[in-house]
C-alpha positions as CSV (number, residue, x, y, z in Angstrom):
1,M,-106.0,118.2,-58.6
2,L,-106.9,117.9,-62.1
3,R,-105.0,119.9,-64.8
4,S,-105.4,119.2,-68.4
5,F,-102.4,119.8,-71.2
6,S,-102.6,119.9,-74.9
7,R,-100.0,118.5,-77.5
8,F,-98.9,120.8,-79.8
9,G,-98.0,120.2,-83.3
10,S,-100.3,117.2,-83.9
11,D,-103.7,117.5,-86.0
12,K,-105.8,116.4,-83.0
13,C,-105.6,117.7,-79.6
14,T,-104.8,115.1,-77.4
15,R,-105.2,116.0,-73.7
16,F,-103.2,114.6,-70.9
17,F,-104.6,114.5,-67.5
18,Y,-102.9,114.2,-64.2
19,T,-103.5,114.1,-60.5
20,S,-101.5,114.6,-57.5
21,R,-101.8,110.8,-57.0
22,Y,-99.6,110.0,-59.4
23,V,-96.9,112.0,-58.2
24,N,-94.5,109.9,-56.0
25,T,-93.6,111.8,-52.7
26,P,-91.6,110.4,-49.9
27,K,-94.0,109.2,-46.8
28,I,-93.2,111.4,-44.1
29,Q,-92.6,109.3,-40.9
30,P,-92.6,111.2,-37.7
31,S,-89.0,111.1,-35.8
32,K,-88.5,108.8,-32.8
33,S,-88.2,111.8,-30.4
34,S,-91.8,113.1,-31.7
35,Q,-93.3,109.6,-31.1
36,L,-91.7,109.5,-27.5
37,L,-93.2,113.1,-26.8
38,K,-96.5,111.8,-27.8
39,S,-96.4,109.0,-25.8
40,Y,-95.5,111.0,-22.7
41,F,-98.4,113.3,-23.7
42,E,-100.7,110.3,-23.7
43,L,-99.2,108.7,-20.5
44,G,-100.2,112.1,-18.6
45,R,-103.6,112.3,-20.3
46,F,-102.9,116.0,-20.9
47,A,-105.4,115.9,-24.0
48,R,-108.1,115.2,-21.4
49,P,-108.3,118.0,-18.8
50,T,-111.4,116.9,-16.8
51,G,-109.5,115.5,-14.0
52,T,-107.2,118.5,-14.1
53,W,-110.3,120.6,-13.4
54,L,-111.5,118.6,-10.8
55,L,-108.4,119.6,-9.0
56,Y,-107.9,123.1,-9.9
57,L,-111.3,124.8,-9.4
58,P,-111.9,123.8,-5.7
59,C,-108.5,125.7,-5.3
60,T,-109.6,128.6,-7.7
61,W,-112.6,129.2,-5.6
62,S,-110.6,128.9,-2.3
63,I,-108.1,131.2,-3.3
64,A,-110.7,133.5,-4.6
65,L,-112.9,133.2,-1.3
66,A,-109.4,134.2,0.8
67,A,-108.9,137.4,-1.2
68,P,-109.7,140.4,0.4
69,P,-113.1,141.9,-0.7
70,G,-113.0,143.9,-3.4
71,H,-109.5,142.7,-4.6
72,L,-108.8,140.0,-7.4
73,P,-107.4,136.4,-6.1
74,D,-103.6,136.3,-6.3
75,I,-102.2,135.5,-9.7
76,Y,-99.0,133.6,-8.4
77,M,-101.2,131.3,-6.3
78,L,-103.7,130.9,-9.0
79,T,-100.2,129.8,-11.2
80,L,-99.0,127.5,-8.6
81,F,-102.0,125.8,-8.2
82,G,-103.0,125.5,-11.6
83,V,-99.7,124.0,-12.6
84,G,-99.4,121.7,-9.5
85,S,-103.1,120.4,-10.8
86,I,-102.1,119.7,-14.1
87,L,-98.9,117.7,-12.7
88,M,-100.5,115.9,-10.0
89,R,-103.2,114.8,-12.2
90,S,-100.8,113.7,-14.7
91,A,-98.6,111.9,-12.2
92,G,-101.8,109.9,-10.8
93,C,-102.4,108.8,-14.2
94,T,-98.9,107.9,-14.8
95,I,-99.0,105.9,-11.3
96,N,-102.5,104.5,-12.2
97,D,-100.8,103.2,-15.7
98,M,-97.5,101.6,-14.0
99,W,-99.8,99.7,-11.5
100,D,-102.2,98.5,-14.1
101,K,-100.2,97.6,-17.4
102,K,-100.9,93.9,-16.9
103,Y,-104.6,94.6,-16.8
104,D,-104.7,97.6,-19.3
105,I,-103.3,95.1,-22.1
106,L,-106.3,92.7,-21.6
107,V,-108.8,95.5,-21.9
108,K,-110.0,97.0,-25.2
109,R,-110.3,100.3,-23.8
110,T,-106.9,100.7,-22.2
111,K,-104.9,98.6,-24.8
112,D,-103.5,101.5,-26.6
113,R,-102.0,103.3,-23.4
114,P,-98.4,103.8,-23.8
115,L,-97.2,101.4,-21.0
116,A,-99.6,98.7,-22.2
117,S,-98.8,99.1,-26.0
118,G,-94.9,99.5,-25.5
119,S,-94.4,102.8,-26.7
120,L,-92.8,103.7,-23.4
121,T,-91.1,101.2,-21.0
122,F,-91.6,101.1,-17.2
123,P,-88.3,103.0,-16.6
124,Q,-89.1,105.8,-18.7
125,A,-92.4,106.2,-17.2
126,L,-90.7,106.0,-13.8
127,L,-88.3,108.5,-15.1
128,F,-91.4,110.9,-16.1
129,L,-93.2,110.3,-12.9
130,G,-90.0,111.3,-10.9
131,A,-89.8,114.3,-13.0
132,Q,-93.4,114.9,-12.6
133,L,-93.1,114.5,-8.6
134,A,-89.9,116.6,-8.6
135,T,-91.8,119.5,-10.0
136,S,-94.4,119.4,-8.1
137,L,-92.4,119.2,-4.9
138,V,-91.0,122.7,-6.0
139,I,-94.1,124.2,-6.5
140,L,-95.3,122.6,-3.0
141,L,-92.5,124.3,-1.2
142,Q,-93.6,127.8,-2.2
143,L,-96.4,127.3,0.1
144,N,-96.3,127.0,4.0
145,W,-95.2,124.2,6.1
146,Y,-98.6,123.1,6.8
147,S,-99.9,123.0,3.2
148,V,-96.5,121.1,2.5
149,F,-97.5,118.6,5.1
150,L,-101.0,118.1,3.5
151,G,-99.9,118.2,-0.2
152,I,-97.4,115.1,1.0
153,L,-99.9,113.6,3.0
154,S,-102.4,113.4,-0.2
155,L,-99.9,111.5,-2.0
156,V,-100.9,108.3,-0.1
157,P,-104.5,107.8,-1.6
158,V,-103.1,108.8,-4.9
159,I,-100.8,105.8,-5.1
160,T,-103.1,103.6,-3.7
161,Y,-106.0,104.2,-5.8
162,P,-104.9,102.0,-8.4
163,L,-104.5,99.2,-5.8
164,F,-108.1,99.5,-4.5
165,K,-109.5,99.1,-7.9
166,R,-108.5,95.6,-7.3
167,I,-110.3,94.8,-4.1
168,T,-113.7,97.3,-4.3
169,Y,-116.2,98.5,-7.0
170,W,-116.0,101.9,-5.4
171,P,-112.2,103.1,-5.6
172,Q,-113.0,106.6,-5.8
173,L,-114.2,106.5,-2.3
174,V,-110.3,106.7,-1.6
175,L,-109.8,109.7,-3.2
176,G,-112.9,111.3,-2.0
177,K,-111.7,110.4,1.6
178,N,-108.5,112.3,0.7
179,Q,-110.4,115.3,-0.3
180,C,-112.5,115.4,2.7
181,R,-109.8,114.6,5.0
182,I,-111.7,111.4,6.8
183,F,-109.0,109.0,7.8
């Protein structure tokens, strides 16, 4: 921002220029709580919704097919599955980061993740995971008991997926088996 001023009372009109870069303003640092929230947001990978969509779209399609002909799908069920998809996908990312912390530090692409960079501790991640799973359980208990059983059963591949990355080049096969119910 450039402004000019004239000095009055002199024969010559002297102009003074200033820009905003000369104004000393205090540097605003984010608060500790906002940095912590940002770290949790990154740990849950909420900014990258592709995994959530991969969980939610088949649910949406199934709920729409189960609706009576000529009626809209049940909004309550769509909401339950939507929130459940967000929470369970982020819980999977949290579990993955907890298992792979020592490997994430060594890889350029993953070294800035919250656990690898040290912006979150393991107990903080465990508490976050507990909150995600508890909220997901509340959502799951809104469904029938067969769905609750299948939901709890599907935790096994989610928890073991990071371990399969150590023994095979196709760890997604574990998740695919879960989706197809092939055991």
